[in-house]
N, C-alpha and C positions, 0 to 999 in steps of 0.2 A: 776229909782224909778217909781214904778207903780202908777196908779191913784187910789184915795180912792174909796172904794165901800160902798155906803150908802144904807141901807135896811130899809124902813119904817115899822112900826108896829112890830118891833122886841122888844120882851119883855124879861126881865131877871127874872129868878125865885128867884133871891136873893133880899130880902127886909130887911130893918133894921129900927128899931125904935131907934132913936138916944137918946131918953130920958131914954130908958130902957136898962141898960147895960147887962142884962141877955140875954142868947141866948137860942133859942129853940133847940131841938134835931136836927132838920133839919139844923139849922144854924151851929151847931157843926159839922155835917157831911160835910157841905160845907167847913168849915174852915179846917177840916182835909184833904179834897181833895186838897185845895189850897196849904196847906203846903207840901203835898207829890208830888205835880205835878212836873215833870222834866223840865218844861218850866216856864219862869217868869210870875207870876200873882200878880196883886195888885188891891186894891179896894179904890176908892176915893169917899168921900161924901161931899155934900154941894157944894155950888157954888165956894168956895175957893179951892175945890178939896183936902180935907184933907185926909191923908193916914190913913186908919183904919186897913187895912190888907196888908201884903206883904210876900210872901214866900221867902225862902232862895235864889231861883234862881234869882228873880228880884233884891233882895238886892245886890247880886254879880254883876249883870249887872250895877246897879246904881253906885256901887263902893264907897258908902258914909258911909259904916259901917252899923252895925246892928240897930243903934238908928234912925229909920226912922218913926215909928208909931207916929201919932199925928202931924207930919209936913205936910205942904201943898206941893203940887206937885211943885209949882213954887219955894217955899223955898228950897226944896231939890234939884231941878235941874234947877238952874238959868241959866245954860249955854244953855238951850233950847230956851231962848228968841230969838225971831226973826226967829224961825224955822217953826212957824205956828202950832206947836203941842199944844200950849196953846189954840189957837183958835179952834182947832179940838175938844178938850175936852169940851170947852164951847158950841160948836154947839151940841155935843151929849147930854150934860146936858140940854140944852135949848130945843132941838128938840125931844129928845128921839130916834134919828136915830143913829144906830151904825156906827162906822167909822172903815174901814179896809184898810190897806196899806201893800205892799210887797216891800222888798228890799229898804227900806227907809234908807237913810244915816242919822245917828245921831251922833253928837259929844258930848261926855260925858267927864267930868273931873274925871279922876280916879287917886286917890292918888296925886292930885295936877297937874295932866298932862292931857291936853285935847287930847282925842283920838277919832278916827273915827270908828264908828261901823255901821253895816247894820242889820236892823231888819225887820222881818215881824210882825206887831203888829196890835191890834184892840182895839177900845174903845167901850164897850158895856154898854148901859144905864141900871141902876138898878131902878126898880119901886117899889113904896110902894103899900099898899093894895088899895090905891085909884087910883092907876095908874099914880101917879105923880113920876117923876124922882127924886130920892134922891141922886143918886150917879152914878159912872162909874166904871166898872170893866175893867182893862187894862191887856190883855194877849199879850205876845210877844214871838218871836223866834229869837234868835241871828243867823243871816245868814251872819255874817261878813266874815267868811272863804269862804263860798260859793260864795259870791259876789266878794270877792277878787280873788278867783279862776276863776270866770267867766270873770272878767276884764282881768286877766292875760291871759286867753284863747283867749279872743277877741283880746288882744294885740298880743299874739303869732300867732294867725291865720293871722292877718294882716302882722305881720313880716314874717311869713312863706310864705305867697303868694308873698310878696315883695322879699323875699330871692330867691324864685323860679325864679321870673322874672329877678332878677338882678344877679343870680348866674353865674359864669364863666363856670360851668359845664352844660351840657345839662340835663334839668329836665322837667318832665311833670307829672301832676296829673290826673290819670285816675280813674273815679268814677264808682261805681256800677259794677255788674257782666258783663255788656256789655263793660266796660272799655272805657267810654265816655271821650273824651278829655275835662277836666274841665279847666286846666291851663297848659300852655306850654311856655317855654322861647325861645328866639331867637336861642340859641345854639342847642336846640333840633330840632327846625324848620330847621336849617341848615343841621343837620344830615339827617332829613327826606327829605329835599329838597322840602318842601312845604311852602305855606303862612299860616298865622294865620287863615284866613277866610276858607281855604281849610280843616282845621282839627278841629277847635273849635266846641264843641257840638256834634261831631260825634264819634261813636265807632272807636277806633284807627285802627282796622284791616279793617274798611270800608274806613277810610281816607287813610290808607296805604295798599291797597289790595296786593301789591307786596311783603309785609312782611309776608304774610301767608305761611303756610306749610314749615316753616323753624324752627319749634319747639318752637317758641316764645309764641304761644297761650297756649300750654300745660303748659309751665313754669309759665306764668302769672296767669292762672287759679289755679295752685297749690298754688301759693303765696296767692291769694285771699281766697282760701279755707282753707288753713292751717295756714296762718299768718307767715309761715317761709320765711325769706328773701332768695333770689336767687342771687348768685354772678357769674359773668362770666368775663373772661379776653380774650381780643383779639379775640372776636367772630365775624366771618364774617357774615354780613347781606346784602343780595342782595336787592337793592331798585332802584326805578325810581326817580332819583334826578334831579330836574330842567329839566325834560324831557329826561334824559339820564340814561341808565342802569349803575349802579355802585355798587361796593362792598365796604361796610363801615365796618372797623374793630373797634369794640367797647369794652371798659371795662364798664360793666353796672351792676346795682343793681336794683332788683325789691323788694320794701319794702312795707309791708301792711300799709295802711293809716287808722287810727282809730279815733273815736270820743273820747270825754272825758271819756266815760264809757268803752272804749276798744273795741267797736264794729267796725268791719272792714267796712270802707266806700268805699275803692277803693285801688288802687296800685300807689305808687309813683315810677316813673321810673327815675333813675339817670344814665346818660351815658357820657362816655368820648370818643370822636372820636380819636382813636389812629392809624388811617389808615396810616398816614405819618410815624409814628414811626415803625409800623409793616412792612410796605413796605421797609422802610430803613433798619430795622433789617433783613428782608428777603433777601434784596440785600446783606447786610453785611454777613449774614449766607451763602448765595450762594457764595459770593466772598470767604468767609472763607473756605467753603466746597471745592470750586475750588482750593484754595490754598492748603488745606489738601490733596485733590486728587492729585494735582500736586506734592505735597511733597511726598505723598505715592507712586505715580507712579514713581517719580524720586528716591524713597527710601532715601529721605533726612532726616537727623536728625539735631537737633539744640542744641546749647549750649549757656549758658549765665554765664559768670564769673563776679560776682560783686566784684571788687577789693577793694571797700571801706569796704564792710561787710565781705569779705573773703568767700563768698558762691558761689557755682557753681550749676547751674541747667542744667540737661540733659533731653531731651524728651526720649520717649520709644525707638525710632529708634537709638538714640545715645547710649543708654544703650546696645542695641542689638549688635552694632558694636564693643563694648568693652567687650562683653560677660558677662555682669553683670546681675545677677539674683536677687540680694537683692533689696529691696524697700527703703533702707535708703538714706539719703542725700549723694550725691556723693562729693568727694573731689578731689582737683587738684593732690595732691601727691599720694594718695592711689589708686584712680581709674583711673586717666588719665595717670600720669607718669608711674605708675607700669603696666598699660595696654599696653604700647608701646613695640614694638618688640625691643629686646636688640640692634640690629644693627641700629635701627632708633632713639633710645631714646635720645642719646646725641645730635644728629642733631636737633631734634624737640624742645627739651628743650632750646637749644641755640637760636634758632630762636625766640621762645616765650620770652625769657629773653631780646633779642634785642628789641622786640616790646614794652615790658613793661618798659624798661629803656629809651625808646625814641631814640634808635640808628637807628631805622627805622622810620623816621618822618611821613611818610604817614600812618603808622599804619596798612597797609594791610597785610593780612595773607592768603597765598595760598600755601599749601604744600601737599605732598603725603607721607603716612607712612603706616606701618603695625601695626596691633594690635594683641595681643594674648588674647583670651577670658579668663577671670579669672575663669569662671566656666567650659566652654567646651574646653578650650585650643585650640580653632580653630584660625587659622591665617587668618586675613582678611586684604585686602588692602583698605585704606580709603583716600579720598581726602577731605581736610578741607579748607574752605574759610571763612574769617571773617575779623573783624577790631577791633582794640583797640581804644577806644574813650578816649580822654584826656580832662581834665578840670583844668585850672590853671597849665598847664604843669605837671599834675599828671594823671596817668592812672586811669580811673574811671570804665569802663566796657569793657569787651572783649566778643563780641558777634559774632556768626557765625553758619555755617552749616557744616555737614559732609555727605559724599556720599560714599556708598559702591562701590568701583571700582575693586572688586576682579575679577569679570568676565572679565572686561576690561583688567586688568593686565595679567590674564591668557591667554586671547586672544592675547594680545601683545606678551606674551612669546611664545604662539603657533605660532604666525606670525613670531616671530624671529626664532623660531626653524624651521618653515616652510621655511623661507627665507634661513636659513643655509642649510636645506635639499635641497632646490631648487638649491642653489649655488653648493652644493656637487653633486646634481643630474645633474646640467648643466655641471659640470666638468666631471662627469662620462659619460654623454651623449657625450660630445665633445671628450673625450679620449677613448671612447669605440670602440672596433673593430667591434662591432655589429652595424648594420644599425638601427637607431632609427628615426622614422618619426611620426609626429602627423598630423591628418587631421580632417576636419569637417565631419558631417554625410552625406554631399553631396559629399565627396571624395576630397575636396579641401585641398591641402597640406598647413599646417601652421608651421611646423618646419622640419628641414632637417639637420642632423648632418654631421660632416666631413666624417664619415665612409660611409654615403650614397653618398656623393660626390665622394669618391674614388671608390665605387662599381658601381654606375650608370653613373658617368661621368658628371652629371648635378651639377652646382654650387648651393649653397643655394639660391642665387638671382634668378637663372633660375627656380628653382623648386617651391619655395614658391608662392602660388597663383594659381598654375597650378593644374589640376586634376591628381589624382594618376595614371590614365590610361596612362600617358606618359611612364611608365615603365612596363605596363602590355601587354602581347601579346593579339591580338584580340581574339584568340581562348580561352583565359582564363578570359575574362571580366566578365563572369558569376560568377567567383569566388569572385570578388569584391562585386557583388550584394549580394551574400550569406554572406560574412563577415560583410558587413554593416548591413544586416538584423539581424544578431546575435547581433551586437553591439547595435542597436536600442532597442532590447529586453533586454539589460543589461547583455548579456552573453559574456563570454570571449572565444576567439578562441585560442586554444593551439596547438603549434607544427604542424601548417598547412604547409605541404610541397608543394611547387609549383615552377614555373619557371617564371622569370621576364627578361626583356630586359634592357641592358645598353643603353646609348646614341648611341653607335655604333651598336645596334641591336645584341649584343652578349648575348647569353643565360646565365642566372645566376640562379643556383639552390639555393633556399632559404627555410628556416624553419621559419614560421611566428608565432608570438604570438601577438595577438591583444586584447587590453583591452579597456573597455569603459572609457571615460573621463566624469566625472559628475561635475555639478556646486554645489554651497553651498546648494541648495535645493534637491540635489540628482538626478536632471534631467540629462539624458545623452545628452552631447552636442558635443561629438566628439569621436575620437579613437586614441589610442597610439599604435604604431606598432613597435615591435622589430623583426628585420629580421637578421638571421644568414646565412652567405654564406656557403652553404653545398655542393658547387660544387665539391671540392676535396673529401669530404665525399661521395658524390654520385658516383664519379668516383671510389673511393676505394670500395664502396659497390658493384658497378657494377663488379669491378674486383673480389671482394670476392665472389659475386654471381656466376660470371662466373667460378671462381676457384672452388667454391663449386659444381657447376653443373658439371664441368669437373671431380672433384673428384668423384662425384656420378656416373657419366658416367664411369669413370675409374674403380671404385669399382664394378659397375654393370657389366662392360665388363670383368673385372678380374674374378669376381665371375662366370659370365655366361660362359666364355670360359674355366675357370678352371673346371667347372662341366660338360661342354659340351664335348662330344667325337666324335661328327659328324664333319668331316673336313669342309664340305661346310658351315655349320651353324657357325662354329668358324670364318672362314674367312669373312663371311658376317657381323657378329656382329662387328668384328674388323674394317672392312672398314667403316661401318655406324658410329661407335663411333668416330673414328679418323677424319672422314670427318666433323662431327658436332663439335668436339673439336677444330679443327684448323680453322673452319669457311671457309673451302674451298668450291668452287662452286661444285666441284665433286672430288671423290677419287676412287682409284682402287687398287686391288691387282693383280699383275702379278706373275704367277708361273714360276719358273726358271726350264727349262728342256733342255736336249740336243737332237738335231736332226742330221740328216745326213749332213746337210749343216753347222753345227756348233751350237752355242747357239741361241735359240729363246725363246720367252716368250708367255705364254698362259694367257689370261685374265680369272681370276678365279672369282672375284667378282667386283661389281661396285656400287657406291653410288652417288646420286645427278645427275645422267644422265642415259638415256636409254642405254641398251647394244648395240643397233643398231648404236649409235654414234661412236662406236669403231670398230664394226665388219666389216663395209664396207671399212675400211682402212687397214684391215689386221693387224696382230700382229707385234709389233715393234721388231726390231732385235738389236743385240749388237752394239750400236752406242756409240759415245763419251759421249753423255749425259747420257745414261743408264748404261754404263759400270761400273762406281763407285758403283752403287747400286747392280747390279747382281754379281759383283765380290766380294762384301762385303768390299770394301775399306772404305766406310763410307757414311755419310748423305750428300745429295746435297740440299742446300737451296739457291735459287736465286730470287732476287727481280723482275728481268725482264729477263726471260729465252731467250727472243728474242735477247737480247744484250750480252748473254754469248758467249765467243769465241768458245765453243764446239758446239754451236747450228748451224744447217744448213750445216753440213759437209758431209752428206750421201745422195746418190741418192736413189730413183729417185726424192724425194720431195725437198731435200736440205732445210729442215726446216719443218714447219707445213703444212700438206696437206690441200688443199682447202676443206672447209666445216668442218674442224676439230673443236672440241670444243676449244674456245679461251683460251689460256693459256699464262699468263704473269708471275704471281707469281708461283713459282715452288718449290715443296718440295718432296724429295724422300728419303725413309728410308729402308735399307735392313732388311729382316727378316732372322735371322741366328739361326740355331738349336744349341742344346747343344754340338754337336760334331763339330761345326764350319762350317757345310754345309749351304750355302745360299739357303734357301727355296724359296725365292722370294722377292718381294719388294712392299712397299706401296707408291703410287704416288698420289700427290694432286695438283690441279691447280685452279687458280682464274684469271678472266680477268683483275683485277686491279693489279697494281704493289705493291710490298712490303707489302703483306698481311700476310706473315708468319714471325714469329720471333723465338727467341731462346726458348721461353716457349713452343711454338707449337712443336718445334723440340724435346724438352725433353719429352713432353707428348707422342708423337708418338713413340719415342725410347723405353719408358717404356712399352707402350702397345705392341709394336712389340716384345720386349723380352718375355713378358708374352704369346703373341700369339705363339711365336716359341715353348715355352714349351708345350702349349696346342696342337699345331700341332704335336709335337713329341708324346705327350700322345695319340692323336687321331690316329696317325699312329700305335703306340704300341697297342692301343685298337683294331684297325682293325686286327692287326696280332693276338692278343689274341682271338678276336672273330672268326677269321678263324680257329684257333686251337680249340676253344670251339665247333665250328660247327662240326669239325672232331670228337671231343670227344663225342658230343651228338650223332653223327652218329654211332660211335663205340658202345656207351652205348645202343642205340636203337637196333642195330644189335645183340650185344652180349646178351642183355636181351631176344630178340626174339629167338635167337638160344639156350639159356639156358633153356627157358621155357619148351620146349618139352622134353629134357632128364630129367629135374627135375620132370616133371609130371610122366614120366615113372618110375623113381626111387621111387617116392612117392607111385605109384601104386604097385610096387613090394614089397615095405616095408609093405604096408597094407596087402598084400596077406600073406606074411611071418608072420605078426602079428597074423593073424587068424589061421595059421597052427601050429605055435610053442606054446607049452603049458608050457614048463619049465620056471620057474620064472626067473632064471639067464639070459638066452639068451633073454627072453622077455623084461627084464629091459633095456638091451643094445639096443634092437630093438626100444623100445619106445623113448630112447634118440636120436636115429638116425632119427626117424620120426619128433621129435621136431626140430632138426637142419635143416632137409629138409624143414620144415614149415617156419622156419625163413629165410632160403635162398630164398624160394619161395616168401615170403613177400617183401624181399629186391628187388628181381627181378621185382615184380609187381610195387613197388614204382619207380624203375628206368624206367620202361616202362611208367609210368604215367608222370614222369619228361620229358621223351623224347617226349611224346605226347603234353605236355604243350609247350615245346620249339618249337615243330613243328606246334603248333596251331591245333592239332588234338584231343585234349581231348574233348570227347563228354559228354554232360549232358543230362540225360533223365528227363525232367521236368514234374512234375505232383503234384497234391495236396496230401499232406500226413500229418499225425499227428506227429508233432515234439516231443510231450511228449512221445508218444509210442516209437519212435526211440531212445530217450534218455534212456528210461527204458530197451529196448532190448539191447542196447550197454552195460549198467551197468550190466545186467544179464550175458551177454557173458563174460565180463572181470572178473566178480565176481566168475564165475565157475573155472577159471584157477588161480585166485589170492585170495586164501582164507585168506591170512594173513591180507590184508587190508579190512576194512569195508567201503563200498561205500554207503554214505547216499544221498538221493535225496529229495529235497524240492521244492514244487510247489503248488500253490493254484488253478491251472488251471485244469479243468476237461479234457480238450483237447486243443490242440494248432495247428490248421491247418495252413500250410504254403505251398508255391509253391516252387518246386525245385526237385533236384535229391536226393531221400531219401537214396540211397546207398552211394553216395558220402558224404552226411551230416553225415551218420552213421560212415563212414570212418574217418571223422574229429573228432567225439566224441570219437571213439575208440582210435585214436592217442593221444588225450589229456588225456584220462584216463590211457592209457599205460604209458605215460610220467610221470603222477602224481605218479604212483606206482613205476616206474623204477627209477626216480630221487629222491625219498624219501624213501629209503629202511629201514630207522630206524623208520619211522612213521607207524601207523597202521590204518589210516583213510584217506578217500578222501571225500570231500563235493561237491555235484553237486546241482545246482539250475537252475530253469527255471522261468523267469519273463516275463511279457507282458505289453506293453503300447499300446496307440492308433496307434503308427506308427511302432513299431518293437517288436520282441521277442528276448530275450537275454538268452544265456546259459553260465553258469560259472562253471569251474572245479577248485577246490582249493586243493592244496596239503600242507603238513606240513613239507616239506624238508628244505634244507639249504637256499633256496632263490637264486635270481639272482641279480648281481650288476646292478645299473642303466645304466652304460655305456655299458653293454652287451645287455640290453633289446632291444635296437633299431635294433640289428642285428639278433635276434633269428629267424626271419621269412625269413632270407636269405638262399638261396640254399647252402647246404653243410656246413652250419655254426654250429660249435660245441663249447661248453664251456668246453674245455678239463680239465682245472684246477679244475672244479667243479665235473666232473665225468670221471676221467681218466680210470676207469676200466669198464665203461659201454659202450657197443658196439653200433654202429649206424653210419649212413652215413651223418646225418644232413639234411635229405630231408623231414622228416615227417611234421614238422611245415611249411616248404616251400609249400608242397602240400596242407596242411590245409589252408594256406593263399590264395593260388591260387583258391581253390575250393570256399571258402567263398566270395572272391572278385568277382568271376564269378557269384555268386548268388546275387550280388549288396549289399553284407553285409559288416560287419567290423569284424576284429579280432585283439585283443590286449592282452597285459599281464601287470599285476601289481605285484610287488614283493618287498620284504624287506628282506635283508640278515638276516638269523636266524629265520625268521617268515614264510617262505614258499612263494609260488607263487599262483596267481590266473589267469587263462586264460579265456578270454571271447570271444564269437563271437555273433554277432547279425544278424538277417535276417529281411527283410521287412515283415511286417505282411500281411498275406493273408486276403483280404476282400471278404466275400461272396456276 
């Protein structure tokens, strides 16, 4: 209740003459104003304060009904006695000083009930014209609601502050934009880690500087500016609490603090310290995460079968292991039982039934089974562990985990397979005839099979732990370095042939295959060696090689001596070959001949020793040792001739002369001609005993037989050559002797041809001239052959134009052979060569004559001249019957004729022979190509002449 306000000299414009009931116009206006005023107004006159005017507002306040005019104030409001209001009215009336009061509590009886009101009211004196107070005007304003609200606010403020101080939550009231700490409770002080004195009256971020720059200032300013509250949960705030740095996790609210008019005065901060809960939760989350990681890492799934509710829960991993894609509730029968592999279903269901019926009291569940994915049909191996929990002897929950052990099972199967393979391998290794050894990269033996024991003579106990060099010859140790180098690089060594030693230093030929041994990471840790004993194979190969060599030598010898006609060369080749084939230190061929003193033998050829080694001892004679050979009785083969009873029976040496080549092993084979005559003998010697065997004997006999034939052929050739020489001598003499009379006959016939004019005799004379010409040509050819055989054919070499010679020869032949057209093709302007132009023309004329002569039914001959950088080539093609291929190789042989092709064509078969000899002596080549029925083409080429 405020104090009254007295204002002296205050005058009212309202006056009233009580004796005159009529009102002036002014008074009427005042009355109207009073009546229409929205606030209570009443006018009292006289000392007794009688009510003469009262508007509706004041009548409602008094609550006494409308019948109030004429009544005194005290009469109307007796309940105001003792409140001092009556006294205030009297004072105003008596003093003429107005009375004002605010928020005054007044109790009024309304409808029989005393009620409490609050008013702002005033008593204003009313003066008459004389200045005397005649009454009081009462104005009022009902402020009951406002006062009650104020009281309530004051009460709320007190309660609010008490609430903050007593609240279990941390709370603080921060006023003004600076957020000055106006009120803070102990819980907030604990969060801040400060005392009340350290923060009261200070801006919060000055009192808590460590809370700055964590986003709190911006949030608080936004709340103060906008009035919108801010909520945060588990927000970490770094503070210096009680002198130590700490992080406080808070759930807090920043709420705008307003006055009764809604104006923002500050920010109310409410906070809950949830550090312990957050840290506990973080630890729990960490633990849970670790559990999840462990579970994920271990690929564990979980299951929970609630036997009371009949529901089953599977986690994602468990669903994966049963291949379930649907997201529906899983069931025991549909998803679990049906997901079991048919071979495991009955076993697992039985075990679970035993658990649920209590037949397994401990309730433990630990099984392995296979599942077949309902969606993907994939087979997986699962290990399930769990426990059935009972309550009141009834199963309540069946909880456990499942683990994918597919890889483990596959590995077990692989290990089982590997174990079986290893067992089989061990059996194979132990039963193998091949040597199987394993060793480290340093060459230390780690395994040694029975075949290795048999081959090398070292037992397994002796070999394991030793270096592999115990079986390697010193000169082959570098092979082991090479092999281990390849193995270290991961390379396999295949079919490496070598030699190793047994325990007794006996050589063993081996074929090695060495492979790297790797660990589970692929690293090479050793070597596995398989060795096959190829000693017998090597011996066989050597024998085969030797046999092949012998066959090659025999074929070479057979071929050589069959083609050879020179006696000396035949015997030398036979001696050299047989000496090599038998492995003799030396060999010799002694020729059998008769002399005055009886049989004696001439050394014809020698191999493996100088001729002087025999010549100084003289030639052997017919002794007991030599007799079987030269008489043709047979072969003599003795392992040690010095121990033979036939040895040492003849003087003067009675055995082997001093200085003679040492002979212990002895082999002698007679060489007998086709007519049974002993030509001579092949003799072989070796300083070591028993060096010749049956094979050697058979080889020499075969070669000796062929040699005998070749010797007979050589002798026959010598005889034929002697006859041929006589023939050549006769041909040369005859040709020379015929040339002079033929020249005379030709001269006489030419004279007669010029003198005889009659056509009949002249015709016969011309034929005689032609025949003489042919005979002369034959004689000239025979003379040329004779000169060639005698080596007296002279060539006059000079440079000439081959193209010109070809054209001249064509012109010469064309004049006498009009039936055939001879064409010539060449792109050369000229073709210079070195040689005898006359002889080359002779070759061309011969080829052209043959082309016409041997193709009588044809009408053309084609001649061509071509040139390359190295040579020039002339070709003559006819269109006759052609020459068979088997005849072509002989056509350039002297006196060779193909009679079946040209039985009616004369000739001696020496034209092509002469052509061949002429071209060959010019360092050229001559050859022919032919096809039966398509004619023949003859070619010759000469080296190109370079200017």
